[in-house]
C-alpha positions in Angstrom: 0.0 -0.1 0.0 1.3 3.4 -0.9 0.4 6.3 1.5 1.2 10.0 1.7 4.5 9.1 3.4 5.8 8.0 0.2 4.7 11.1 -1.6 7.0 14.2 -1.2 5.9 17.6 -2.3 8.4 20.1 -3.5 7.1 23.5 -2.0 9.2 25.8 -4.2 7.3 25.8 -7.4 9.7 28.0 -9.2 12.7 25.5 -8.4 10.6 22.7 -10.0 9.7 24.4 -13.1 13.5 25.5 -13.7 14.5 22.0 -13.8 11.7 20.3 -15.7 11.3 22.0 -19.1 7.6 22.6 -18.8 5.8 24.0 -21.6 2.2 25.2 -22.0 -0.3 22.8 -23.2 -2.1 23.5 -26.5 -5.7 23.8 -26.9 -7.3 20.3 -26.7 -10.1 18.5 -28.4 -11.5 15.2 -27.5 -9.7 12.2 -28.9 -11.9 10.9 -31.8 -11.8 7.3 -30.3 -13.8 8.7 -27.4 -16.9 8.8 -29.6 -19.1 5.7 -29.2 -19.5 4.0 -32.6 -21.6 0.8 -33.3 -21.4 -1.1 -36.5 -24.6 -3.1 -36.1 -28.0 -2.5 -35.1 -29.2 -2.9 -31.5 -31.3 -5.6 -30.1 -33.6 -3.4 -28.0 -33.9 -0.2 -26.1 -31.4 -1.3 -23.6 -28.7 -0.9 -26.2 -29.5 2.7 -26.9 -27.2 5.7 -27.0 -27.8 8.9 -25.1 -28.5 12.2 -26.9 -29.5 15.6 -25.4 -29.1 19.1 -24.8 -30.6 21.9 -22.7 -33.0 19.9 -20.5 -34.0 17.0 -23.0 -32.7 13.6 -23.1 -33.0 10.9 -25.8 -32.4 7.1 -26.1 -31.6 6.4 -29.7 -31.2 3.0 -31.2 -31.8 1.2 -34.5 -33.7 -2.1 -34.3 -35.2 -4.4 -36.9 -34.4 -1.8 -39.6 -36.2 1.0 -37.8 -34.9 4.1 -36.0 -36.3 4.7 -32.6 -35.9 6.9 -29.7 -37.4 7.8 -26.5 -37.8 11.4 -25.3 -37.4 12.6 -21.7 -37.4 16.2 -20.3 -36.8 17.6 -17.0 -39.9 18.4 -15.1 -42.5 15.9 -16.6 -44.1 15.1 -13.2 -47.8 13.7 -13.4 -50.4 13.6 -10.6 -48.5 11.0 -8.7 -45.4 13.0 -9.1 -44.0 10.2 -11.4 -41.6 11.3 -14.1 -42.9 10.4 -17.4 -41.4 10.1 -20.8 -42.9 12.2 -23.6 -43.1 9.1 -25.7 -41.3 6.9 -28.2 -40.6 7.8 -31.8 -40.2 5.4 -34.8 -38.7 6.3 -38.3 -39.4 4.0 -41.1 -38.2 4.5 -44.8 -39.3 2.8 -48.0 -37.5 1.5 -49.8 -35.6 0.6 -46.6 -31.9 1.3 -46.7 -31.2 -0.8 -43.6 -32.3 -4.0 -45.4 -29.5 -5.8 -46.9 -26.9 -3.2 -45.8 -23.4 -3.6 -46.6 -22.3 -1.0 -44.1 -23.9 0.6 -41.0 -22.7 3.0 -38.3 -24.6 4.7 -35.5 -22.0 7.3 -33.7 -22.1 9.6 -30.9 -20.2 12.6 -31.8 -19.0 13.8 -28.4 -17.3 17.1 -29.5 -20.5 18.4 -31.2 -23.0 16.6 -29.0 -24.9 14.9 -31.9 -25.7 11.4 -33.3 -25.3 10.3 -37.0 -26.7 7.1 -38.3 -25.3 6.0 -41.8 -26.2 3.0 -44.0 -25.6 1.7 -47.2 -27.1 -1.3 -49.2 -25.9 -1.1 -52.8 -28.9 0.6 -54.1 -29.0 3.5 -51.8 -27.2 5.4 -49.1 -28.8 7.3 -46.1 -27.5 9.5 -43.4 -29.6 10.6 -40.6 -28.5 13.4 -38.1 -30.0 13.8 -34.9 -29.2 16.7 -32.5 -30.9 18.8 -29.7 -31.1 22.4 -29.6 -29.4 23.5 -26.2 -31.3 26.7 -25.9 -34.9 25.6 -27.1 -36.3 22.1 -26.5 -36.6 21.1 -30.0 -35.2 18.0 -31.3 -34.1 17.7 -34.9 -34.0 14.7 -37.1 -32.6 15.3 -40.6 -32.3 12.6 -43.3 -30.5 12.7 -46.5 -30.9 10.0 -49.0 -29.1 9.4 -52.3 -32.3 7.9 -53.7 -35.8 9.2 -53.2 -37.5 7.3 -50.4 -40.8 7.7 -48.5 -40.2 8.5 -44.8 -42.8 8.0 -42.0 -42.5 8.9 -38.4 -44.8 7.8 -35.7 -45.2 9.1 -32.1 -46.1 6.3 -29.9 -47.6 6.4 -26.5 -48.7 3.7 -24.0 -50.7 6.4 -21.9 -53.9 6.1 -24.0 -56.2 5.2 -21.1 -56.4 5.6 -17.4 -54.5 2.7 -15.6 -54.9 1.6 -12.1 -51.3 0.8 -10.8 -51.1 -2.6 -9.1 -49.7 -2.6 -5.6 -46.5 -4.2 -6.4 -45.6 -1.7 -9.3 -45.6 1.7 -7.5 -42.0 2.2 -6.9 -42.0 4.6 -9.9 -44.5 6.6 -8.0 -42.4 6.5 -4.9 -44.7 8.1 -2.4 -47.3 5.4 -3.2 -45.1 2.6 -2.6 -47.0 0.2 -0.2 -50.1 2.3 -0.2 -53.1 0.2 0.1 -55.5 2.3 -1.6 -56.2 3.0 -5.3 -53.5 4.8 -7.3 -54.4 5.9 -11.0 -52.0 6.7 -13.7 -54.0 9.3 -15.9 -54.0 9.3 -19.7 -52.7 11.9 -22.0 -54.4 13.8 -24.7 -53.1 12.9 -28.1 -54.3 13.6 -31.8 -53.5 15.0 -35.1 -53.5 18.8 -35.5 -53.2 20.1 -39.1 -50.2 18.3 -40.2 -48.7 17.6 -36.8 -49.1 15.3 -34.0 -49.7 16.9 -30.6 -49.6 15.2 -27.2 -50.3 16.7 -23.8 -50.5 15.7 -20.2 -52.1 18.2 -17.8 -52.3 17.3 -14.1 -55.7 17.1 -12.6 -56.2 19.6 -9.8 -58.3 17.2 -7.7 -55.8 14.3 -7.8 -52.3 15.5 -6.9 -50.0 13.9 -4.6 -49.1 17.0 -2.7 -52.6 17.4 -1.3 -52.5 13.7 -0.2 -49.2 14.4 1.6 -50.4 17.7 3.2 -53.3 16.0 4.6 -51.5 12.7 5.8 -48.7 14.9 7.4 -51.1 17.2 9.3 -50.1 20.3 7.4 -53.5 21.7 6.4 -53.1 24.9 8.3 -50.0 25.8 6.5 -50.9 24.8 3.1 -50.3 28.2 1.3 -46.7 28.1 2.5 -46.0 24.9 0.9 -44.4 25.1 -2.4 -46.9 23.6 -5.0 -44.8 22.1 -7.9 -47.8 20.1 -9.2 -50.9 22.4 -9.6 -51.2 23.4 -13.4 -48.2 21.3 -14.4 -48.5 20.6 -18.1 -46.1 18.8 -20.5 -46.0 17.6 -24.1 -45.2 18.6 -27.5 -45.8 18.3 -31.1 -44.2 16.4 -34.0 -44.0 18.1 -37.5 -42.0 17.4 -40.5 -41.1 18.9 -43.9 -43.8 18.0 -46.5 -45.4 15.5 -44.2 -49.1 14.6 -43.5 -51.1 12.5 -41.2 -51.3 8.8 -42.2 -53.6 7.4 -39.5 -52.9 5.4 -36.3 -50.7 2.2 -35.7 -50.9 -0.2 -32.9 -48.5 -2.5 -31.5 -46.5 -4.0 -28.4 -43.1 -3.0 -27.7 -41.4 -5.7 -25.4 -44.3 -5.9 -22.8 -46.0 -2.6 -23.2 -49.0 -2.0 -25.8 -48.9 1.2 -27.6 -50.9 3.3 -30.1 -49.0 5.4 -32.8 -49.9 8.5 -34.5 -48.1 8.5 -38.1 -46.9 11.4 -40.4 -45.5 10.5 -43.8 -43.9 12.4 -46.5 -46.4 13.3 -49.2 -44.0 11.8 -51.8 -40.6 10.1 -51.9 -37.9 12.6 -51.1 -34.1 12.9 -50.8 -34.0 15.0 -47.8 -36.3 15.4 -44.8 -36.4 17.3 -41.5 -38.4 16.1 -38.6 -39.0 18.4 -35.7 -40.1 17.3 -32.2 -40.9 20.3 -30.0 -41.4 20.0 -26.3 -43.0 22.3 -23.7 -42.9 21.5 -19.8 -43.9 23.8 -17.0 -46.7 25.1 -14.8 -49.3 27.1 -16.9 -52.6 28.8 -15.8 -54.4 27.3 -18.8 -54.1 24.7 -21.6 -54.1 27.8 -24.0 -51.1 29.4 -22.2 -49.3 26.1 -22.8 -50.2 25.8 -26.5 -49.1 29.2 -27.2 -45.9 28.7 -25.7 -45.4 25.3 -27.6 -46.3 27.0 -30.9 -43.7 29.8 -30.3 -41.0 27.3 -29.5 -42.0 25.3 -32.6 -41.7 28.4 -34.8 -38.1 29.0 -33.3 -37.1 25.6 -34.3 -38.2 26.2 -37.9 -36.8 29.8 -38.4 -33.5 29.8 -36.4 -31.1 28.7 -39.0 -28.1 29.4 -36.7 -29.5 27.0 -33.9 -27.2 24.1 -34.8 -24.2 26.3 -35.0 -25.0 27.8 -31.7 -25.5 24.3 -30.1 -22.2 22.9 -31.6 -20.5 26.1 -30.1 -22.1 25.3 -26.8 -20.7 21.8 -26.7 -17.3 23.1 -27.8 -17.2 25.6 -24.8 -18.5 22.8 -22.7 -15.6 20.5 -23.4 -13.1 23.3 -23.1 -14.1 24.0 -19.5 -12.7 20.7 -18.4 -11.5 17.1 -19.4 -9.4 14.3 -18.2 -7.7 12.2 -20.9 -5.9 9.0 -19.8 -3.4 7.1 -21.8 -4.4 8.6 -25.1 -2.1 6.7 -27.2 -3.3 3.3 -25.9 -4.6 1.1 -28.8 -6.2 -1.4 -26.6 -9.6 0.0 -25.9 -10.1 -2.6 -23.2 -7.3 -1.0 -21.2 -9.1 -0.2 -17.8 -7.2 3.1 -17.5 -8.1 4.3 -20.8 -11.8 3.4 -20.2 -11.8 5.5 -17.0 -10.8 8.5 -19.1 -13.2 8.0 -21.9 -16.1 7.2 -19.6 -15.5 10.1 -17.5 -16.2 12.2 -20.7 -19.2 10.1 -21.8 -20.8 10.6 -18.3 -20.1 14.2 -18.3 -21.9 14.4 -21.6 -24.9 12.7 -20.1 -24.9 15.3 -17.3 -24.4 18.2 -19.8 -27.8 17.0 -21.5 -29.7 18.5 -18.5 -27.4 21.6 -18.1 -30.4 23.9 -18.0 -33.0 21.5 -16.5 -35.9 22.8 -14.5 -35.0 20.2 -12.0 -31.7 18.4 -11.1 -30.4 15.4 -12.9 -31.9 12.3 -11.0 -29.5 10.0 -9.3 -31.7 7.0 -10.8 -31.5 7.3 -14.5 -31.7 11.1 -15.2 -33.0 11.6 -18.6 -32.1 8.1 -20.0 -34.0 5.4 -18.5 -35.4 2.6 -20.9 -37.8 -0.4 -20.6 -37.4 -1.7 -17.2 -37.6 -5.4 -18.3 -34.2 -5.2 -19.6 -32.6 -3.7 -16.4 -33.4 -5.9 -13.4 -34.6 -9.4 -12.8 -38.0 -10.0 -11.4 -41.4 -8.5 -12.0 -40.3 -5.5 -14.1 -42.4 -6.0 -17.2 -43.7 -2.5 -16.8 -43.9 0.4 -19.2 -41.0 2.8 -20.1 -42.0 5.5 -17.6 -41.0 3.1 -14.7 -37.9 3.9 -12.6 -37.1 2.6 -9.1 -37.1 5.2 -6.4 -39.6 7.5 -8.2 -39.3 10.7 -10.3 -40.3 13.7 -8.4 -38.8 12.4 -5.2 -35.2 13.0 -4.4 -32.8 11.1 -2.4 -30.1 13.6 -0.9 -27.5 10.8 -0.1 -27.5 10.0 -3.9 -28.2 13.3 -5.4 -25.1 15.0 -3.8 -22.7 12.7 -5.5 -24.1 13.9 -8.9 -23.3 17.6 -8.2 -20.0 17.6 -6.4 -17.8 16.8 -9.4 -19.3 19.8 -11.2 -17.0 22.2 -9.2 -13.7 20.8 -10.5 -15.3 20.1 -13.8 -16.1 23.8 -14.2 -19.8 23.2 -14.7 -20.9 25.9 -12.3 -24.3 26.8 -14.1 -25.2 23.2 -14.2 -25.2 23.1 -10.4 -28.1 25.8 -10.2 -31.1 23.2 -10.8 -29.9 21.3 -7.7 -29.5 24.5 -5.6 -32.7 25.8 -6.8 -34.6 22.6 -5.8 -33.7 23.4 -2.1 -34.2 27.1 -2.4 -37.7 26.5 -3.8 -38.7 24.0 -1.0 -37.3 26.2 1.8 -40.9 27.5 2.9 -42.1 24.0 3.1 -39.3 22.7 5.2 -39.5 25.7 7.6 -43.3 25.3 8.0 -42.9 21.6 8.9 -40.5 22.6 11.7 -42.8 25.3 13.2 -45.9 23.0 13.0 -44.1 19.9 14.4 -41.8 21.4 17.0 -42.5 25.1 17.3 -39.0 26.4 16.7 -37.2 27.7 13.8 -35.0 26.3 10.9 -35.7 24.2 7.9 -36.0 20.4 8.3 -35.4 18.7 5.0 -35.8 14.9 5.1 -33.6 12.6 3.4 -36.1 11.2 0.8 -38.0 14.5 -0.3 -40.7 15.1 -2.9 -39.9 18.1 -5.0 -42.5 20.2 -3.0 -40.5 19.9 0.1 -42.2 17.2 2.1 -41.1 13.8 3.0 -42.4 11.0 0.7 -45.6 9.4 1.7 -44.4 6.0 2.0 -41.7 7.1 4.4 -44.1 8.9 6.5 -46.5 5.8 6.6 -49.9 5.1 5.9 -53.0 4.0 8.1 -52.6 0.5 6.9 -50.8 -1.8 4.6 -47.1 -2.8 4.4 -46.0 0.6 5.2 -48.2 1.3 8.0 -47.2 4.1 10.3 -46.1 3.0 13.6 -48.5 4.6 16.2 -45.5 5.2 18.4 -43.7 7.3 15.8 -43.4 10.9 16.9 -45.5 13.5 15.1 -43.3 15.2 12.5 -40.8 12.1 12.1 -41.1 9.5 9.5 -41.8 6.0 10.3 -39.4 4.7 7.9 -36.3 3.8 10.1 -33.8 4.0 7.3 -34.5 7.7 6.9 -36.0 8.9 10.2 -33.8 11.6 11.9 -31.6 11.7 8.8 -31.4 15.4 8.0 -27.6 16.0 7.7 -27.6 16.4 3.9 -29.1 19.8 4.0 -25.7 20.7 5.6 -23.9 19.0 2.7 -25.8 21.0 0.1 -25.0 23.9 2.1 -21.4 23.3 2.0 -21.6 22.6 -1.8 -23.1 26.1 -2.3 -20.4 27.7 -0.3 -17.7 25.8 -2.4 -19.6 27.0 -5.4 -18.9 30.5 -4.2 -15.4 29.7 -3.3 -14.5 28.2 -6.7 -16.6 30.7 -9.0 -17.0 33.8 -7.0 -20.6 33.8 -8.3 -23.4 35.4 -6.3 -25.1 33.1 -3.6 -27.3 35.6 -1.9 -30.5 33.9 -3.1 -29.3 30.7 -1.4 -28.1 31.9 1.8 -31.6 31.8 3.4 -31.4 28.0 2.9 -28.0 27.8 4.3 -28.8 29.9 7.3 -32.2 28.0 8.0 -30.5 24.6 7.6 -27.8 25.6 10.3 -30.4 27.1 12.5 -32.6 23.8 12.6 -29.7 21.7 14.0 -29.1 24.2 16.7 -32.6 24.8 17.8 -33.9 21.3 17.2 -31.5 19.5 19.4 -31.7 22.0 22.1 -35.4 21.5 22.0 -35.0 17.7 22.4 -32.4 17.8 24.9 -34.6 20.2 26.9 -37.5 18.1 26.8 -35.4 15.0 27.9 -33.3 16.8 30.7 -35.1 20.2 31.2 -31.7 21.8 30.1 -31.0 22.8 26.3 -27.4 21.7 26.5 -25.5 18.9 28.3 -23.4 19.5 31.5 -20.4 20.6 29.3 -22.6 23.2 27.6 -22.7 21.1 24.3 -25.5 20.2 21.8 -26.6 16.5 22.1 -27.6 15.3 18.6 -29.9 12.5 19.6 -31.8 10.8 18.4 -29.9 10.8 15.2 -28.2 8.6 12.6 -24.8 8.4 11.3 -25.7 8.3 7.5 -28.2 5.6 7.0 -26.0 3.3 8.8 -25.7 3.6 12.7 -29.3 4.1 13.8 -30.8 5.9 16.9 -27.2 7.5 17.3 -25.9 10.0 19.7 -23.6 12.7 18.3 -22.8 11.2 14.9 -19.3 12.0 13.5 -21.0 13.2 10.2 -23.5 15.5 11.7 -20.7 17.1 14.0 -18.2 17.6 11.0 -21.0 19.0 8.9 -22.2 21.6 11.3 -18.8 22.4 12.4 -17.3 22.9 8.8 -20.5 24.7 7.5 -20.7 27.2 10.3 -16.9 27.9 10.1 -17.3 28.6 6.4 -20.0 31.1 7.0 -17.8 33.1 9.1 -15.4 33.3 6.1 -18.0 35.1 3.9 -17.6 38.7 3.1 -19.8 41.3 5.1 -22.1 41.7 2.1 -23.4 38.1 2.8 -23.3 37.8 6.8 -24.0 40.5 9.3 -22.0 41.1 12.5 -25.0 39.6 14.6 -24.8 36.5 12.5 -21.1 36.1 12.8 -21.5 36.4 16.6 -24.1 33.7 16.4 -22.0 31.3 14.2 -19.1 31.9 16.7 -21.3 30.9 19.7 -22.6 27.9 17.9 -19.1 26.6 17.3 -18.6 26.6 20.9 -21.6 24.4 21.5 -20.9 21.7 18.9 -19.4 18.6 20.5 -16.1 17.2 19.4 -16.1 14.3 16.9 -15.9 11.0 18.7 -12.9 8.7 18.7 -12.3 5.1 19.7 -9.3 2.6 20.0 -9.4 -0.3 17.6 -6.6 -2.8 17.6 -4.5 -0.5 19.4 -5.2 2.4 16.8 -7.0 5.6 17.3 -9.9 5.8 14.9 -12.8 8.1 14.3 -15.9 6.6 15.9 -19.3 6.7 13.8 -21.0 8.2 16.7 -20.8 8.1 20.6 -23.2 5.4 20.5 -26.0 3.6 18.4 -28.7 1.0 18.9 -28.4 -0.9 15.6 -26.7 -0.9 12.1 -28.3 -0.9 8.6 -27.0 -0.2 5.0 -23.6 0.2 3.5 -21.7 3.3 4.6 -18.7 4.6 6.2 -19.9 7.8 7.9 -16.9 8.2 10.1 -14.9 9.0 6.9 -17.3 11.8 5.9 -14.8 13.7 8.0 -12.5 13.1 5.1 -15.1 13.7 2.3 -17.0 16.0 1.9 -16.0 17.8 5.0 -12.3 17.7 4.7 -11.3 17.8 8.4 -8.9 15.1 7.8 -6.8 14.3 4.6 -3.5 14.8 2.9 -1.5 17.9 4.4 -4.0 17.9 7.2 -3.3 17.4 10.9 -4.0 13.8 12.3 -3.9 12.1 8.8 -2.8 8.9 10.7 -6.2 8.8 12.6 -8.1 9.0 9.2 -5.8 6.2 7.6 -6.3 4.1 10.9 -9.9 4.4 10.4 -9.8 3.2 7.0 -7.9 0.2 8.1 -9.3 -0.5 11.5 -12.5 1.6 12.1 -15.9 0.3 13.1 -17.1 0.3 9.4 -13.9 -1.0 7.7 -15.7 -4.2 6.2 -18.0 -1.6 4.3 -15.1 -1.0 1.9 -16.2 -3.9 -0.1 -19.3 -2.1 -1.2 -18.1 0.1 -4.0 -21.0 0.7 -6.6 -23.7 3.4 -6.5 -23.4 5.9 -3.6 -20.2 4.2 -2.2 -17.4 6.9 -1.9 -14.8 4.5 -0.7 -12.6 5.6 -3.8 -13.0 9.3 -2.8 -11.8 8.6 0.6 -8.7 6.5 -0.6 -7.8 9.4 -2.9 -8.0 12.0 -0.2 -6.0 9.8 2.2 -3.1 9.3 -0.3 -3.7 5.6 -0.8 -2.6 5.4 -4.4 -3.1 1.6 -5.1 -6.5 1.7 -3.6 -7.8 4.9 -5.4 -6.6 3.5 -8.7 -8.2 0.0 -8.2 -11.5 1.8 -6.9 -11.7 4.3 -9.8 -11.4 1.6 -12.3 -14.3 -0.3 -10.4 -16.4 2.8 -10.7 -15.6 4.2 -14.4 -14.5 1.1 -16.5 -17.1 0.0 -19.1 -20.5 -0.7 -17.7 -20.9 -4.2 -19.4 -24.0 -2.6 -21.4 -23.6 -1.5 -24.8 -23.2 2.1 -24.0 -20.1 2.0 -21.8 -21.5 4.7 -19.0 -24.8 3.2 -18.6 -23.9 1.6 -15.2 -26.3 0.0 -12.9 -28.7 -0.9 -11.6 -26.9 -1.7 -8.3 -29.3 -0.5 -5.6 -30.6 2.3 -7.9 -31.5 2.2 -11.5 -29.8 2.5 -15.1 -28.2 4.6 -15.7 -26.9 4.7 -12.3 -25.8 8.4 -12.1 -24.7 8.8 -8.5 -22.3 5.8 -9.3 -20.8 7.9 -12.1 -20.8 11.0 -10.1 -18.8 9.3 -7.3 -16.4 7.9 -10.0 -15.8 11.5 -11.4 -14.9 12.8 -7.8 -12.6 9.8 -7.2 -10.7 10.6 -10.4 -10.6 14.4 -9.8 -9.4 13.9 -6.1 -6.4 11.7 -7.6 -5.3 14.4 -9.9 -5.9 17.6 -7.8 -6.8 18.4 -4.1 -7.0 21.9 -2.7 -6.8 23.1 0.9 -7.2 26.7 1.4 -5.1 28.4 -1.1 -2.9 25.5 -1.9 -3.5 23.3 -5.0 -1.8 19.8 -4.8 -1.2 18.1 -8.2 -1.2 14.4 -8.6 -1.5 13.6 -4.8 -2.8 10.1 -5.4 -1.9 9.3 -9.0 -0.1 6.1 -10.4 2.7 7.1 -12.3 2.2 4.5 -15.0 -1.0 6.3 -16.2 -0.3 9.1 -18.7 -2.8 11.8 -18.4 -4.0 15.3 -19.6 -6.3 17.2 -17.6 -8.0 20.5 -17.1 -9.6 21.1 -13.7 -11.0 24.1 -12.0 -9.6 25.0 -8.5 -11.1 27.7 -6.0 -10.6 31.4 -6.7 -11.7 31.2 -10.4 -8.5 29.1 -11.0 -8.0 26.7 -14.0 -5.2 24.1 -14.0 -4.1 22.2 -17.1 -1.4 19.7 -17.0 0.0 16.6 -18.9 2.0 13.7 -17.2 3.7 11.4 -19.5 5.9 8.5 -18.5 5.8 9.7 -15.0 7.0 13.2 -15.8 5.2 16.4 -16.0 5.6 17.8 -19.4 3.0 20.6 -19.6 1.5 22.9 -17.2 -0.6 26.1 -17.3 -2.3 27.9 -14.3 -4.8 30.8 -14.9 -4.5 33.3 -13.2 -0.8 33.0 -13.4 -0.3 34.4 -9.9 -1.8 31.2 -8.7 1.2 29.3 -9.8 2.8 30.3 -6.4 0.0 28.0 -4.8 0.9 25.0 -6.8 2.5 22.1 -5.0 3.5 19.0 -7.1 4.0 15.4 -6.2 7.6 14.8 -6.9 7.5 11.1 -6.8 4.2 11.2 -8.6 2.9 8.1 -6.7 6.1 6.2 -6.7 
C-alpha cells in the first residue's frame, strides 16, 4: 500500500519549473476514439445511445431496420409525481436502406454533441443526423438519401387510457409504494392537428400527491406556505415534418407494453427531410397558455437557421471547460485506465444534457431510462416510464454525488438546478419545523418530494405494508432508514459555499437555505435535550444530537461524526463570507454555535486511534462509512492536514472497515482513498467505478441498488478521479497527490478562486502545465514522486 508518506511535495514551485522544461499545453479537443460508434443495429432499447441538450434527453437506437428514440425532459411530473417520458418515436423508410445493408454505423459525436446514423445497401445510401437544440427544447432529425424514399415518423404512446397501478408496481411513484388504496395513472391527450401530432398531459387539480401528503402529514393549516410544484403542471409536445401529412394510427406492443402510434408520412418520395419534435413543460394557468408557448417554440425551431451552429459552439465551450484524458495513445480499448478517461467524458456528456434542467439530474437514471424489463430481473415487465425510487422524489444521499464533481469540472451553471431545488422548497421545510416542534429552521428529510415534504411511504400510511407505527413521533418519518436523517441539507449548504469559493458567483439567493439549515440543527437539538433533561445543553454546555443517525448506517445514534463534522465545517465557512453576505450579529451567532458543537468521537481499535461513527448507537443498517465523511466531503482530515494517521487508521481498523467492499452506486470509498493518499486503492476503485459498464453504452452503469444509468455511481467515480489528480486546501493546490505514475494523463480542472489548471503527465514526468490566473502558480505544489 502506498500512502502519503511516500509522496513528497516540492514546495518551491519555481525551482521545480526551472529543472523540468515544462511548456504550456495546447488547446485540446477530445480524442476521436472517445466517440461511441456501433457497426451493427441494437437488439432493443437497453442497447440505446444517449443524446440531449438543454433539458432534453433521448435514448436512440436502430432495431429491426427502424430508427427509434425515447424522449425525456426535466420536469415531466404527473399527478402521482412520477416522471413520465414524452413518448417513443419510430422512423421508417421505404425502400428501406437498412435491409441488406453492406455498411452501417451509429455514432455519438462527443465534440459536437450529436448522433449520426449512416447505412448503405448497394441500391441507396442514407445519413440521419439527430441533434437537440441546447437553448430551445426542439429535437431535429435530418435525413439525406441518395435515392428518393418515403419517410414515415410515428409518435408512440402507452398512456392512452387511465390505468390503475397494481400494488407491487408503484416504486416509480415512490410516495405510493406500499399504499393500500387505489393509485391511478392518468392518460394523455393525443391527436393530429393540421399536419402535426400533438400530445399533452395536464395534471388534474383534484388528484395531486401534494394534497395527499399535506393531509397525511397534518399540514393543512400551513398549506399556502408549501411550494406547490404540481398544480397546473402541463407537459407535452408536437411532431412536425417537412412535406409530411397524417397517415392514421398504428398499434402494437414493444417488449411488454401495448402502444398506439400517430403517424406522419412524406407526401411523396424525397431525398431530404427534417423532422422536428418540439417540447414544452412547466406550470401554466391554462391549456391555451401552454399551447401558445409550444407553438412559439416550434416556430423558433423552424426559423432559427443558426440554432445548430450555436448548439455546436455550446458543446465546444463545454468540453473546453474541463477534461481528463488517460493513456491517449493506448491502442487497446479494453485497457481499464483508458476506459476510465473515456467514460469520465461520456458521463459528463450525459450530465451536460440536463445543463438547463428545471430540476436536477436524477440519481436514478436522469433523462436516460429505458424499458425496465431489460434492467433488473423479477417483475419488471412495466412500461418505459418506470424507474425505481421515483421521479419527483429526491434522495439527498445519492443526489449530492451527482453535483460535487461539477466544481472541478467547471460546470458551475449546471449546479443551479440542484441549488434551486432546495431554495424553492425552503418554505415547505420551515413550516414543517414550526408546526411539529415550534422552533425555527428548515427540516429537509432525506427522501423528499419536489414540493419539500417527506415522501408519503416514508411517513407511513394508516394500513398496509408501510403502515405508520402509532408510536412514531408526530413530525418524524416512520421509515427507520431515513427517520432523523437530516444532515444532507448541511452538505448541500457546503456545496453552495464551495460553489462561491470556486466561481465567485453570487449566492445571496441561497443563503436563506444555508442559514435556516444550520438554525434547525441548533434549535432542534436544544429543543430535544430540554424535553429530556430540562436543559437545552449537556453538562459541558454542548449540543446533544440525539436521536440521530450516522448516514443511513448507525441508527438511533448519539452525536454522529458526520453531523458534527457538517455543522462545524459549514458554520466555520459562514464566518469566512464577506460582509455583504453575513451581518455582525450572524457572525456572533456562528461563533457562539461553534462553541456548542461537541467534538468528533474517537475510539481505540486494535491499538489504533480511530474516528468513531457516533458516541453510541442502537443498531446498524445499510452500507456506509459515515466516520470518513470527515474526510469527504467535510475535509477535516486528509493529505496535508493534522492527524492524517487517525483517518488512515479509521480506513484500516475503524468500525465500518468491512464496508469498503461495497463500491458501486453511492459508495465513496474511492474518494476516501484518494484523499488519504492511498494510491493503489484509489486507482483500483476508480477503475471499479468508471470502467465499461458491461452494457452496450459504456457509461450506462447499474442498476445496483438504484437504476440504469446509475448516475450517482458515475458522479462518485468522477470525484474519485478528480481527487487523484488535484486536491485543494485553502489556497494550496496539490497536483497528482494520489496518481499512479504509469498512467499518462492530460487534464484541465478548476480550483478555488476562479483558477484553472491544465497539465500533462507522460511516462511519470510532468511535461505540460498552465495555471490561470498566473499568480496562482505560487500556490501549486506538485508530487515529486508522482505516486512512486
